[in-house]
Structures are given as C-alpha cells and as structure tokens.
N, C-alpha and C positions, 0 to 999 in steps of 0.2 A: 639436301645443304649439298653446296656447291665445293668440291673437296680442293685444297690448295696442295699448289708444286712446296715440300718439305724444306729446299734448298732455300727458294725467295720467298716474297710475299704476292707472285703473281698469279691468281687463280686458274685453277684447270677448268676444261670445260670450255673457251674460250669466250666468257663472260667477260666483260669490263672489268679492269681493277676499281676499288671501288675508294674514292679519295675524300678522307675528311678533314675540311682545311678548318680548323681552330683561328679564330680571331678576336679580338676585342681584349680582353686580362683585365687584370687589378691596380696594371703599373700605371704612371701618365704619360704615360705614351699607347693611351686607347685609343684613338681617334688616330695615329698612326697605323697602327696596327688594323682599322676598321679598313683603313685606306686603301693599304696594302693589299687584303682580304681583295677584294672589287679587282684592284688590276689581274690580281692573279683567276678569280672566277671569269672574270671577260675573256678574258684572252686562254684558258686552258681548254684544253680539245676536247669536248663531249663527244666526240663518235670514239675516243679512245680511253674514256675516263668516266666514271659515275661523279659526279659532285655532289658531297653533304655536306653544306655549310652548317657549321657550328659556331655560336656567339657564346661570349663569354662577359658576364656583368662585372661592372664595378664590384660586385659584393662577390664575386667567384663562383655564381650560377652558372650553370651550363645549359644554355636554351637554344630553341629551333629559331634562327630568325629570320628577318622576313628575305625574301629573296630578289626584293629591288635593289641591285645596285646602285642606284642613283641614290640611294637613304643614305649610303654610306660615304658618298662624294665629302672631300674638307674645302671649306670656305673660310673667309674671315668673319663671318658671320654668325656661324654655327657648328660646332664639331660635332661629328658621328659618334654615337654612342649603343651600346648593344644593353639594351632595357631588362632587369628582372622580370620572370614569366612565373606564373602560377603549375608551368610546367617545366621538369627538369630532364636532361638529357644526363646518363652515365653511358661510361664504356665500360661493359663489362665480359667475360670470358664469357661465355654460353655454349656448353655442349663442343672446348675443343675450339670456337673461333669468337673471334672480337668485335661481339653485338653493339651498337646502339641502343638503349633502353630508355623510352620516357616516361615518368615517373608523374605521377601526380598525386595531390590528397584523395582517398577516397576511391580512386579510380584503378584498376586493373595494370600492371604495369606494359606498356605496349614496345612489342622490341619491330627495331626501327630495320632490322637486316646486318651485315656483320661490314667490319672496316679490311682493306686489305694494306691500308697505308695513311699517316697521320701527316698534314700539312699543316705547322705548326707555326699561323705567321704572326707571332707575339713578337711585341719589344716590353726591354726593362724587364723587370722584376716580376718573380711568380709566371714566367713565359721563357723569355730568354737566358733564363741564369740555370739553367739546370734543374727545375723544378717539375714541369712539365715533362722535363724529358727521363726524369726518371720515375715516373708518375707511369709514363709511356713504357719505361724498362722493364719495369715490374709485370706489365702483363705480355712482356715478349711481342710487344706491337711496333710495327716498322715504322720509322717518322722520319719525315728527311730535315736535313741539317745536322748539327754538332749534337754529339754526347753530353751527358751529365757534367766530368770535370770540363770538358773544350767551352761549352757556354758557360757555368760558372768563373771560371779562369779569363773569356773574353770580356762577361758580364764586369767584373771590377776590375779599373783602370790601375788599383794599385797593383791588386794581384799580378797581372796581364802583365805591365814591368817588369816584375819579378821575374817573372818566367822567360821575355828579352831577353833581359839583360846575362841573365844563366847561357842562355842560347847563344850569346854572343851579340846580340841586336842591339843597337846604339841607340841608346834612349837620352829627352831631354832632363835638364836638370828638374824636380817637384821634390813634396812633401807631400806626405800622405799623415791625415789627421783625424784622427777617431772620435768617436760622440764624450768619452772619457777626458782623453789630451782639453778638446775647447771646452770642458766644462768647468775640469778643475785648475788651470794654466791657463789661457786665453791669448795671458802676456806671453809666456813661452812660444807659444801659436805663429804669434806676429811677430815677435823675433827670427825664427824659421823663416817664413816666408818673407824678413826685407833682405835676410841674406841671398835672395835668389836673385834680387834684384826687379824693379817694377818694367815695364805692365808684367802684369801673372795673372792666369786665367783659374778662375774657381770654376768648383768642378765638383757633382755628386758622384763619388766614386760607383756607384752603381744605373745608372740611368742613362739615357741614349738622348738620339732627336735634339741635342744642346739643350736640354731640359735644363732648368738652374744654372746654368754658364752663365759667368760673369769674366768680363774682361775690367781688371781691374788698374788704371795708372796712379795711385798711390795709397801709402796705408792710409788716409782718412777713408778712400771706399771699402779698404777690407771687410769689416765686422757686416755693415751690410749685406755685399756676395755671399761670405758665408752666411748669412742668416737665410738668404734664397734660396741657395744649394742645401742647406741643412732639413726647406722644406720637403727635400726629393730627397734627401739619404741623408742620416747619419756619418757617414765617413766621408770624407772628402780630396779629393783630390787636388793640389793646387803647384799647378806646374807653370813654371819660366816663359816668359814668351820667348818666339823663339823666330829670326826673321828670316824667313822663307817664304817659297811659295808652297801651296797645299797640292800634294798631288798624292790619288787614289788609285788603285789596282784593284780589278777583280778577279777570285779564287777561286775555281771549282774543280770539286774532288776527283783525280782520275779513276777512268773504271776497273776495277780489279788491281792489280798492284801498280798500275800506271802512276806515276808524279802526278802530284798537282797541276790545272791545268790553267793559266794568265791570260790575262786581259788585256790588251794594250794598255797601258798609263792614262790615267786621265788628270785633267787640271780643274780645279773649280775655280770660278771670278764671279765674286759679289757684284755684279753691275750697275745695280740700282738699289733706290731704299732707303740709305741711309746707313746701311748694317755694318757696324765695324767688323763682325766675323760673322762665316755662313749658319747663322741662328736657325731657331724654328720656322720663323718666320720667313726667313729666304728659303728654306729648302722645302718647305709644304704651303704657304698660304697664298704668299706674292707670288702671280705668275711675271716669270720675267724677272725675277730679284736674282736669279742667279745663272749665270751658262758654265756646260759642263765642253773643256778641248780635248778630245780622244783620237787620237795619239794626243799625249800632253807635248808643246815642241819644246823636246830636252834631244842634247846631244844621243848617238843611237845606244851607247855604252851606257850612260844614264838609265835609257828605258831597259836596256835587258839587265841591269843591275836591280831596280825597282822590281821588275818580274821576278829576278832568284831570291831577293829578301822578302817580298810578298808569300811566295813559296815557303821560304825558311819560315814565319812567320802562323803560317797556317801549319805547320807541321810543328811547331816547338809546343802550340795547344793543345798538339792531338785533336784541329777541327776535324769536321764531315761535311760534306755536301757543301757548303758556299760560303765565300768569308769576305770583305771588302776590307783590306788595309789600306791606311791613312799612312800617308811620310809628311816631313820636311824636306825641301830641296833646300839646302842655303848657297849663297852667293858662292860661295868657293866650290862647289861638287860636292857636297855632305849630304847622306842619307840619313834621316832619322825618324825613327818609327815613332805616329804618335800613336796609334791604338788597331784593334780587329775588332771587327763588327761581324759577329755569328751571323748575325740573322738582320743583315744590313735592309733598308730602308726596299721595298718590291714591288712600288706602284709601279709601270711604264715611264715613267718622266724621274722614276729615283735613276742617283749614278750608277748601282750593281747592272741593271740590266740595264742601262745607257752603255757603260763602256761594254757588255758583250757582244751587243747589237753593232756598237762600231770595231766591234774585233769578228764580225758574221757570224754571232751566233743572236738570233732574235729571237723576241719576250719569248715567243708561245713555244721555239724549242727548248732553251732555257729551262722555262716551267715543266716541260716534260723529261730534258736530261735530269733533273733533280730529283721526278718523283720514278724515273728508272737506276738511279741511283740507290735509292731508300726500299723501292722492291727488292732490290740484288745484292742488298745489308743482310749479311747474320743478325741473328737476334742472339742476346746471351753475352758474356764479354768476348772482346774481340779484337 
C-alpha cells in the first residue's frame, strides 16, 4: 500500500495523485455536469494525474461511466445522461486509505484502488449544495471546491443575499417565497412581487444554469413563471429587474494564507437567437448565441472595484477553490452583486475558465492549480 504525506493529500513514493472526477448527479443540471466533466477530463494532465471518472445516475447510483468523452457532449438534439448500472461504486475507507469499491449482486466486492482527491463537477442540488461535500468531509477525503457551508449558502439565492447584505455588499430588491407562503396565500405573494415593479425575474432558489428562470413583464405572466420555477424548487427568489450590464469575475483561492485571486472582469452579450436573457440555450446549446468580452469595457477604477467585491463575496460565504461572482453595472457606475456560483460551468468555453485564460491562466493550468489547492488543503475543521 502506497503511503501518503500526512499533511497533504500528495502521495509519497513518486506515484501520480489519483483524481476521482464525479459528474452527473440527481439535479436538473445533470447534463451540464456531464459536459463539464468531459471538458476537464479532456484537458487534465494525464502525465501528472491518474484520472478515475465516476458517474452519478439520476437515481443517485454511483457507476463507472463510459470513457468516451464524445458521449458527454451537449447538443440541442440529445442531452447526455449517466445510465444506471448493475455495478455500484462506493468510496470507502479501507486500511486507512480511501478506496473505490465496486459491488454487484452475488459477487465479491472489487477494490479499484485508493483516491487522493475528488473533483466534484456537480451542479445544482445534491452536488453543489454541500451534500456531496459533507459526504467527503465525513471520510476526511480531500476535494476540489467550496466546503459544506459555503456550498449550501452559494446554492441558495435567498440566504446568499442575506450573507452578502450582512457583509456590506449591495444586492438588488427581491422577495423570497416559500412553498408554504405560496400555497397558503398566493395573493399576498403577488402583492409583494407587485411592489418590486415589473419586469421581474422568477427563479428557483436552489438551481443554476438558468434552469426554471423566467422574465415576467406583468402580473399576467407571474403565476405561469412561478409554476415553471416550482418544477425545479419549491422555494423561489423573485428579483426586480435591474438596468445594467452583466459583469462577471472569476475567483481562485490563494495558496496558503494568501488572499483570493481574481481574474479580469468579463461581460456577457447575448448576440443571437432572440434570447431575452442569458438562458440555458444561450449558455450551452446554441453556438455563438453569447459572447464574452474580457476584460470588460469599463473604467480602470470600476474593474478594480469588481475584483475587490468579487474577492469580498468569496470570503463572505467562506468559499474555497473556485467561484464565479456576477454583478450588475448600472449606468451611474454602481455595482450590484447578483450571485456567487461555487461550482461554475467549467467546459473550455464556459465563462469561468475563459476569464482566467484571458487573464493569463490557461484551462489545463487552471485545472492543475485547483487540484494542487485541494491536495494541500487540511482535512477536518479549518
């Protein structure tokens, strides 16, 4: 059995660190997770790391997926999906190391070897929200990205805003709507939303990739938008429309006790397809529907302020590893924080790696840095 350095997850003896890439999952962002994993597995340095893909089916079963990266591409015709299997993969502690074990009915469990670090490329609930992070924490398994609390806060658009406001960051007007409130007094909810003024954006509180989001221009469209959002989450956030440019900034954890690192800010422009906002199709399906300008065309002092606020948002939720922070930049120069995403889209054409590439850190090197940070992270309370 190969020994490991006790202060880091780096194995002793010169062997390559073993990286388990988790993707798929139970959320509505299953397909996006598959595409993200294909991008990472295609770019990771195989001479430096041994990569073990692990798919999570929509049922929650962990399986050994196809190694054909082309199977995980995204198109408008068919969304990729991890299929259930007769063989189930578990991550278990065996003899003091974290081992991948395959089990199937009426067969002896098969050990696939130890894992040094997990790269959880999961989006949405049951993956990005602290649940998988809690599972890994219980076994002292090192992993890429934010911890339990930061992941949970970053997933919930309501509590995210509460934390931002407590940290002195400016958020736009919004109302949070629970299942009980909507079922018991829908008219009271409509009145609260009406006070925001139209247009509004109706969003599931705990979903990403623009899943279930609708722009509503009048009261007539509100109930249908709420019904659509509730298909993804029974808790909603309804935000007042803000006149301003959409500016994003990528954040990367600093090494050791260093401050978080920030990319140059980028700006998204939806350029074709008749999209009213940066929706799922514009993000992932339609080539050329959106374009990123990085650095964004802003005054130098505004760029500096975006980067400062992005790092402050990263620290406010206690993030680790990576995050993308989104802002509105109003005509009078005000910056209003929209949200933080603790596991942003990570395909080669996703905005997070594109912003880092434009800032001098190419995609393969970014992946390497994230794994380095995870391998050198302490386990337990930190």
